[in-house]
C-alpha positions in Angstrom: 21.3 -20.3 33.7 24.3 -22.6 33.9 25.0 -25.6 36.0 28.5 -26.7 37.1 28.9 -30.2 38.5 31.0 -30.4 41.7 34.2 -32.4 41.9 37.0 -32.9 44.4 39.3 -29.9 45.0 41.6 -29.2 42.1 39.7 -31.4 39.6 37.7 -30.2 36.7 34.1 -29.2 37.1 32.0 -30.3 34.1 29.5 -27.9 32.6 26.6 -29.7 30.8 25.2 -26.4 29.3 26.9 -23.0 29.6 25.5 -21.2 26.5 24.7 -22.0 22.9 28.3 -21.1 21.9 29.9 -23.5 24.3 30.2 -27.2 23.6 28.4 -29.6 25.8 30.7 -31.0 28.4 33.1 -28.0 28.7 35.0 -28.0 32.0 35.7 -25.5 34.7 38.6 -26.0 37.1 37.8 -25.8 40.7 39.8 -22.7 41.4 39.3 -19.0 42.1 35.7 -17.9 42.3 34.3 -21.3 41.3 36.1 -22.9 44.3 34.8 -20.2 46.6 31.2 -20.8 45.7 31.6 -24.5 46.0 33.5 -24.4 49.3 31.7 -21.6 51.1 28.3 -22.6 49.8 27.1 -19.0 49.6 25.9 -16.8 46.7 28.7 -14.8 45.1 28.7 -11.7 42.8 31.2 -11.8 40.0 31.6 -8.3 38.6 33.7 -9.3 35.6 32.6 -12.5 34.0 35.1 -12.5 31.1 38.0 -12.1 33.5 36.7 -15.1 35.6 36.4 -17.2 32.4 40.0 -16.6 31.5 41.0 -18.8 34.5 39.6 -21.8 32.7 41.1 -23.2 29.4 37.8 -24.5 28.1 36.1 -21.1 28.7 38.9 -18.7 27.8 38.2 -18.7 24.0 34.6 -17.5 24.6 35.3 -14.8 27.2 34.9 -12.2 24.5 31.3 -13.4 23.9 30.3 -12.2 27.3 32.2 -8.9 27.3 30.7 -6.3 29.6 28.8 -8.8 31.7 28.8 -9.8 35.4 27.2 -12.8 37.0 25.9 -14.3 40.2 26.8 -17.8 41.2 24.7 -19.9 43.6 25.6 -23.2 45.3 23.4 -26.2 44.2 23.5 -28.4 47.3 21.4 -30.5 49.6 22.2 -31.6 53.2 23.7 -34.8 51.7 25.7 -33.6 48.7 27.1 -30.6 46.9 26.1 -30.9 43.3 27.5 -27.7 41.7 26.7 -24.1 41.1 24.0 -22.1 39.2 25.2 -19.0 37.5 23.1 -16.1 36.1 24.7 -13.3 34.0 23.8 -9.6 34.0 25.2 -6.5 32.4 28.5 -5.4 33.9 28.3 -3.9 37.3 24.6 -4.7 37.8 23.6 -6.6 40.9 20.4 -8.4 41.8 18.1 -6.9 44.4 18.2 -8.8 47.7 14.8 -10.4 47.1 16.1 -11.7 43.7 19.2 -13.2 45.3 16.9 -14.9 47.9 14.6 -16.2 45.1 17.5 -17.5 43.0 19.1 -19.2 46.1 15.8 -21.0 46.7 15.7 -22.0 43.0 19.3 -23.4 43.3 18.1 -25.4 46.3 15.1 -26.8 44.2 17.5 -27.7 41.4 19.7 -29.6 43.9 16.6 -31.5 45.2 15.6 -32.3 41.7 19.1 -33.7 40.9 19.1 -35.8 44.1 15.7 -37.2 43.2 16.8 -38.0 39.6 19.9 -39.8 40.8 18.0 -41.7 43.4 15.5 -42.8 40.8 18.3 -43.9 38.4 19.9 -45.9 41.3 16.5 -47.5 42.1 15.9 -48.4 38.5 19.4 -49.9 38.2 18.9 -51.9 41.4 15.5 -53.1 40.1 17.1 -54.4 36.9 19.8 -56.2 38.9 17.1 -57.8 41.1 15.1 -58.9 38.0 18.2 -60.5 36.5 19.0 -62.3 39.7 15.4 -63.4 40.1 15.5 -64.9 36.6 18.7 -66.8 37.3 17.4 -68.1 40.6 14.2 -69.2 38.9 16.3 -71.2 36.4 18.2 -72.9 39.3 14.9 -73.7 41.0 13.4 -75.2 37.9 16.5 -77.3 37.3 16.4 -78.5 40.9 12.7 -79.4 40.5 13.5 -81.4 37.4 16.3 -83.2 39.2 13.9 -84.2 41.9 12.1 -86.4 39.3 15.1 -88.7 39.2 14.5 -90.0 35.7 17.6 -88.8 33.8 15.9 -88.3 30.4 13.0 -86.4 31.9 15.5 -84.3 34.0 17.6 -83.4 30.9 14.6 -82.6 28.7 12.9 -80.4 31.3 16.2 -78.7 32.2 17.0 -78.0 28.5 13.5 -76.4 28.0 14.2 -74.1 31.0 17.7 -73.3 29.7 16.4 -72.5 26.2 13.8 -70.2 27.6 16.2 -68.4 29.9 19.0 -67.8 27.4 16.9 -67.5 24.3 18.9 -70.1 22.4 17.7 -72.5 19.7 19.3 -75.8 20.8 20.6 -77.4 24.0 22.8 -80.5 24.0 24.1 -82.6 26.9 27.4 -84.4 26.2 29.4 -86.9 28.3 33.0 -85.8 28.3 36.1 -88.0 28.2 38.7 -85.5 29.4 41.7 -87.7 28.3 40.6 -88.0 24.7 38.5 -84.9 24.3 35.7 -87.0 22.9 32.1 -85.9 23.6 29.3 -88.5 23.5 25.8 -87.1 23.0 23.3 -87.9 25.8 20.4 -85.7 24.7 19.7 -82.9 22.3 16.7 -80.5 22.5 16.3 -78.7 19.1 12.6 -78.1 18.6 13.0 -76.1 15.4 15.8 -78.2 14.0 15.8 -79.5 10.4 17.2 -82.9 11.5 20.8 -82.2 10.4 22.1 -82.8 14.0 20.2 -86.1 14.6 23.0 -88.3 13.1 25.7 -86.6 15.2 26.2 -89.0 18.1 29.7 -88.0 19.2 32.3 -85.3 18.5 36.1 -85.4 18.8 37.2 -82.0 20.2 40.8 -83.0 20.9 42.0 -80.7 18.1 39.4 -78.0 18.6 41.3 -76.1 21.3 38.3 -76.2 23.6 39.5 -74.8 27.0 38.6 -77.7 29.3 40.4 -76.1 32.2 38.3 -73.0 31.9 35.2 -75.2 31.7 36.2 -77.1 34.8 36.3 -73.7 36.6 32.6 -73.3 35.7 33.3 -70.6 33.1 31.5 -70.6 29.8 33.3 -70.5 26.5 31.5 -68.6 23.8 32.2 -69.3 20.1 31.2 -67.2 17.1 30.7 -68.5 13.6 34.4 -67.8 12.8 35.4 -70.3 15.5 33.4 -73.2 13.9 36.4 -74.0 11.7 38.1 -75.4 14.8 35.4 -78.1 15.0 35.6 -81.5 13.2 33.7 -81.5 9.9 31.2 -84.1 11.2 30.0 -81.5 13.7 30.7 -78.3 11.9 28.8 -79.0 8.7 25.5 -80.0 10.4 25.7 -76.9 12.5 26.1 -74.7 9.5 23.3 -76.6 7.7 21.1 -75.6 10.6 22.2 -72.0 10.2 23.8 -72.0 13.7 25.9 -68.8 14.2 27.1 -69.0 17.8 27.9 -71.7 20.4 28.3 -71.7 24.2 30.0 -74.5 26.1 29.9 -75.0 29.9 30.9 -77.8 32.1 28.4 -79.3 34.5 30.5 -80.5 37.5 30.5 -81.3 41.2 33.1 -80.0 43.5 35.3 -83.0 42.8 35.1 -83.6 39.0 33.3 -82.6 35.8 30.2 -84.7 34.9 29.4 -83.6 31.3 29.4 -80.7 28.9 26.4 -78.5 28.1 26.4 -76.8 24.7 23.9 -74.1 23.6 23.5 -73.2 20.0 21.9 -70.0 18.5 20.9 -68.9 15.0 21.6 -65.4 16.1 25.0 -63.7 15.4 25.3 -62.9 19.1 24.0 -65.2 21.8 22.0 -64.0 24.8 23.7 -61.2 26.7 22.9 -62.8 30.0 26.0 -63.8 32.0 26.2 -67.6 31.6 26.7 -69.3 35.0 25.8 -73.0 35.0 23.5 -73.8 38.0 
C-alpha cells in the first residue's frame, strides 16, 4: 500500500513510503494518472505500473522493479480535504473484483479520517503549548503587578526578581539605574541566591565602551550575550561574572511609554539561557 500526499496542481506529490527500494520522501508529479485520481476522486485501474512510473523522475529509476505489474489507485479524502491517494499493485492485467474495489475504497476513506484526526490532534497539542506559554507569561506579569502594589521599592524588586528567576530559569537577576548619556549603570538590587559573593562589591558598571545597544533596549527588545561577548565588559564586571561561572547574560530595559527607567540583567551559569522569548512586562 502506498500513500501520495496531495498538492496543488502541477506541484510535486510527496510519497512517504512507496516500497522498500524507494527512498522515503520520493515525489510524484501531479500529472497523468496521478492527477486524474486526485482531481476526479474516483478509483482508477492502472494496467501498466512501470509505464506510469516513468512519468515521474523520482520513480523512473525503479520502474523495472515492478515490471509486469498493474495497480489500483484510490483517493484518500474527507469532506474537508483531499489528502492523497492509496495505491495497491497486482500482477499485470489483473483487476480487483468489484467487492474488493469497494472494500479498498472504504479503507482509503478510513485512512483519510485517521489523517484528519492526527492533524487535528497535532494542531490541538500545538495550540495547548502556546496557551501554556502565554499563561506562564501572564502569570509573571500578574505576579510583578502584585509586587508593585506593595509600594516598597526594595520589596517590589526582591519579589519581582524571584518571579523572574523562576520563570526564566536564570541564576541571578540585577536591577540597574541607567544613565543614558554616560552609559553608566548603578546597581539598585541583586538577587543571586547561589552566588559566591564575587558580585557583591560590584556597585556600578561603565558600559559606554561595551557596545550595548541602548536603542534596542529602549524598544523593549532584549539583548542576549554569550560568554564570548563578556570581553566587551569592563574588567570590574567581567571578572566577577567569570568567577561566578556565569556563561550568558540577558539585558532588557524597563521603561514607560516616555522614557527608560532602568536596566534589568539576568545571568545564567548555563551555556544557553532560557529559550522562552524574553519580553519585559
